[in-house]
N, C-alpha and C positions, 0 to 999 in steps of 0.2 A: 902539597898533595893531600887529599882527604884520606882519613884512616878508614880501615874496614868497618869499624863501628859506626862512623858517620855515614858511610854509604848504605849500610844495612839498616841502622836504627834511625838515622837522621832524615830530615825533610829539607829538600832544597826549595828555595823561594821560586814561586811562579813568576813568569814574565808579566808585568802589569800592563803591557801593550799587546799581549797575546791575542791574535785574531780569532774570531768565532768562539770566544769563551762563553760557555753556557752552563746552567745548573746541571748537575749530574743526577742520575737516578737515586743515588744515596741521599743527596740533599733533598730531593723531593719526598723521599720516604721519611726523612727526619722532620720535614715540615708537617707532614700528615700526623706524625706522632705528637708533635708539639701542639697541634691544633686540638688534640684530644683534651689537653689541659686547658686550652682556651675555652672549649665548649663547657668543660666542668665549671670554670669560673663564671662564665656567662649564665649558666643554669642556676648557680647559687645566687647570683645577683638578681636574676628574675624572681626567684622565690623570696628573697629579702624584700624586693620592691612590692610584690604582691602582698606580703605580710605587713606592709606599712613600716618596715624598718630600713628605709632607704639609706640613711646616713651610715649606719653600721655596715650595711651591705656594700656601699661604695668604698668605704675605708678598707674592708677586707679584700674587695675585688682589686683595688689599686695596689695593695700589698702583694697579692698572689700574682697579679699580672706582671708586676716588676720582675718576679723570679722567672716567670715564663719568658718574657721578652728579653731579659738581660742574658740568659743562657743561650737563647736562640741567636741574639745579636753577636755574642762572642764566637759562637760556632760559625756563623756566616762569614764574619770578617777573617777568622783564622783560615777557613777553607779557601777564601779568595786568595790568600797569600801562600798557602802551603799544601793544598789538597793534591796528593799524588795518587789517590784512589788505590793505594796498596793494601795488602792484607792487614798490616798493623793499623793503618789509618782507619780502615773499615771497622775493625774490631773495637777500637777506641771510640769510634762514632756510635757504634751499637751500644757501648757502655753508657754513653751520654743519652741515647734514646731510652734505655732502661731507666735511667734517672728521671727523665721527663715523664715516663709512665708512672713511676712511684710518686712523683710530685702530683700528677693528676689524680691519683688515687687518694691523696691526702687533702685535696681541696675541700670536700664537704666537711671533714674534721676541722680544717682551719677556720671555716666560717663559724664553727662552734667554739673556737678558742684553742684548739689543740694543734700546735704547729709542728709536732714531732715528725710526722711523715713527710711534710713539706720540706723541712730542713734536711732530712735524710736524702730525699730525691735530689734536692739542690746540690748537696755536697757530692753525691755520686757523679752528677754531670760535671761539676767543677774539677773533680779529681781527674776525670778523663781528659779535660782540657789542659790541666797542668802537665800531664804526661806528654801531650801533643806539643806544648811549648818547649819542653825539654828536648824533644826530638828535633824541633826546629832549631834550637840552639846548637845542637850537635851537627846539623847538616847545613847551616847557613851562617858561616863565620862573619859575614858582613853585618848581619843583624843580631849577632849572638847576645850583645848586651841588652837589647830590647826584649829578646825572647826570655832571657833569664829574669828580667824585671817583671815580665808578665807572670812567669811561674811563681816567683816569690810573692808578688802582690796578691795574686789570686789565693795562694795558700794562706797568707796572713789573714785575709778577710774571711776565709772559710772558718778559721779558728774563732773569729768573732761571732759567726752565726751559730757555732756550737755553744758558745757562751750564752748567746741569746736565749737558748732553750731553758737555762736555769736562772735567768735574770728575773727580778721581781716584775710582776705583771703591771704594776702602776707606772713603770717607766718604759713599757714595751713600745709604745708609739714613738716617743722621741729617740729611743735607742735604735729602732728600725730606721728612722730617718737618717741618723748619723751613719749607720752601716751602709745605707744606700749611697750616701755621698762618698764613702770609702770605695765602694765598688766602682762608681763613676770615675773616681780619681785614678784608678789603676791604669787604664789605657792611656790617659793623658800623660801620666808619669812615665810609663813604660816606653812610649814612642819617642821620648825626647832624644835619646842617643842617636837613633836613626829609624825613621818611620818605615814600618814593614810595607811590602810591595803589593798592596791590594789592587784588584782590577775593577775600575770604575763601572764598566758595563756589566760585569758579573754581579757586583754589589747592587746596582740599580735593579737588575733582573730579580735577584734574590728577595729584595724588599717588596718589589711589585708582586711576586708570586705569593709571598706570605700575606700581603694585603688581600689578594684575591681569595685565598683560603679562608681568611677571617670573615670576609664578606659572605663566602659560601656558608660558613657556620651560622651567620646571622640569618640567611635565608632559611636554613634548616630549622633553626629554633622557632621561627615564625610558622613555618609549614607544620611542624609537629604540634604547635599550640592550636592551630586551626583544625588540624586533623582530629585532635582530641575533642574539640567542640562538635565537629561533624559526627564523630562516632557516638557522641552522647545525644545526638538528635536534638541539639539545642542551638540551631543556627540563627544568629541574630544579624541584623543589618550592619552592626558595627564591625563584623568580620570583613565586609567589603571595604570599609574605610581603612582598616589596618592593611588589607591586601594591596589596595591602590597606593596608599601612602608608602608602604614598605617597598613596593616596586619602584616608585618614583625616587625615593631616597637612595636605595642601594645602587641602582643603575646610574643615577646622576653622580653620586660621589665616586663611583668607579670611573666614569668618563672624565670627571674633573681631575682625578688623581693622575690618570695616564695621558692627560692632554699636553703635558710638558715633558721634555726630555731630561730625566734625572741623571743619566750617565754623563751628559755633557756638563751639567752643573757640578757634578761631583768631581769631574776631571779638572775643572777650573778651580775648585775649592781645595784640591790636593795640596797639603803642606801649609795651608793658611790658617787652619783651626776651624774653618767653616764646615769641614767635613764632620766634626763632632756635633755641631748644631743639627746638621742633616741627619746623621745617624741616631743621635740620642732623641731628637725631636720626634722620631717616629714612634716613640712610646705612646704619645698622645694620639697619634693616628691609629695605631693598632688597637689600643685599649678602648678608645671611643667607638671604633667600628664594632668591636665585640659587644660593647654596652648597648649599642643601638638594637642589636638582636634581642638582648634581655628586655629592653624597654618595649619593643613591639610585641613580644610575647606577653608581657605584663598588660599591655593594652588589650590584647585578646581576652585575658582574664577579666578585665574591667567590663568590657562590652558584653561578656557572657554573664555578668552579675554573679560571679562565683562567690561562694562563702568559703573562706579559708580560716581555719583555726577559730571558728565561731563568729567571725565578723565578715561583713560584705567588703569586697575589694574596693578601695577608694580610687578616685581618678588621679588625684594630684601627684602621688609618687611616680606613677608611670609617665605622666605628662612631663614632670620635671626631669626625669631621667632621659626621656626621648629628646626634648628640646636641648637640654644641657649637653648630651652626647653629640648630637649633630653640630651644635655650636662649637664644641671643642674640636671636633674633626675638621670643620671648615677652617677654624683658626690655625690648627696645626698644619693643614695643607697649605695655607697661605705662607706660613713661616718656612716650611721645608721645600715647597714646590714652586711657589709663585715669587716670593720676595727676592730670592737669589737672582732671578732673571728680570724682574720688573718691579722697581721700587717707586714707580710713579704714584703721585697722590691720587690720581683718578682710579687706579686699580685698587689701591688700599681702601679708598672710600667705597668702591663697589663691593668689595669683600666685607668690609665693616658693616655696611648696610644689610647685607644678607645675614650676617651673624646676629645683628641686633634684631632683625625681623624674626629669626628663628626663636630667639629668647622671648620675644614678646608674644609668641604663639602659645605660651603656657596659659594664656588667658582665653584662647580660642576654644569653641565648642568641639571642633574636629582638628586637633593639633597634628595628627599624623598626616592628614591630607594637606594641610597648610604648609607643614615643614617640607613635604615632598614637592610642592609647587615652588617654594622658595629655592630649593636645590635645582629644580629644572630651570628656573629663571637665571640663576647664577651660571649654570652650565651654558645656556644660550649666550649670555653676555661674554663668557670666556671664549666660546667658539668664534663669536664675532670679533673680539679683540685680537684673536690669533689669525684672522683672515686678512688678506691683502687690503681689503676695504677698511678694516678696523685699524690696521697698523698705520696707514698713511691716507691722507685725503687725496682724492684724485685731482690732478692738476686741471685747471679750467681749460677748456678747449679754446684755441685761438679763433678770433672773430674773422 
C-alpha cells in the first residue's frame, strides 16, 4: 500500500497506451518559453554570419542549442511518463521555465565567451527535473530504480558543468564534448533497470509541435530582416529571392517532416534502442531548422549590400550556412523519419541526390531559390512514393 508521502509527493506513471493523449497547455507554454532561447541563438548566429565569423558562430550556436534542446527533450519525455498536472508539478515546471529564460538571457554573453549565465540557467532547469525524478521514484515503485538513476546521473553531470566554469579556456571545447557525452549517457544508463512508460503518440506530437515553433521562429527572423530593409526605404530585388526561397524551403520541409507517422514508428522502436536514435537525432532537425532562419536573414543583409563593422557583407558565409543547414535538415529527416520505415536503395538514392544538389547550390547565383526548388521536388517525389501508384505498379489489364 502506498504511503501518505508517496500519494502526496510522488508521481504515478501514466498509461503508455492511454487514448487521446495530447499536449497540455503547460507544455505549450513551456515550448513558447524555450523558443525564446532558440530565437536568441538564431539571432546571434545571424549576426556572426553577417560579420563573416561563420565558424565561430556555428560552434557557439551548436553549444548553446544543445543546452536548449537537451533540457527541452528531458522535460518532454518526463512529462510523457509522469505529468499529473498537479500543483507541485506545475510549480517545478515553472522553475524549469525560469531557467530557460535565464539561459536565453545569457546567450548573447555566451557568444562573447561568457558562459556564466548560460550555466546558471541550465542548472536551474536541471535541478527542477531532479526533484521531479525523485517524486517519480516515490510514487512509482515499478520504475523506482530507473528514476533514482536519472536523479543521480543528472546531479552528477550538473556538478561537471559547474566545474566547467572554472576550467582553463584552452580545453573548453574538448571538455564540452566530453560533458555532452555524459549527458547523453544518463538516460541510456538510467533506463536499463526498467524503461519508463512514455506515450508514443504524445512524444511524436510534442516533437512535431516544437518543430513547428522553430519553423515559426525562422519565418519571424526573415520577416523582421525584410521589414528593417523596407523601413529603411532600400528595397532591393534580392528580397524577392529570399522571400520566395524562404517560403519554398519552410513549407516544403514542414510537409516533408509530417508526411510520415512518427508515432507508429516510435511504438515499433520501443525497447529496441532505436527510440534513442529517433529522440537524439532530432537535435540535428531542430538546430538546422533554426539555423535556416539565421541564414535567410543573413541573405537579406547581403542583398541589401549592408555595411557591418566597416565592411560590406559577403555572400559566401550566408550561402554556406543556408545550403549546409538545409542539407543537414534533410539528412536528419531521412535518418529519423524515413529510414525507419523505408530502407530501400531507391529512397536512399532519392534523398541523397536532393542533399547533394542542395550542397552544390553553394555555387549558384541564387542559392535561396535553388534550394527551395530542390525541397519542392523532393516533397513531390515523397508524395508520389506514398501514393498507391507510387507504392505498387498497377497490374496489367487482361486482354
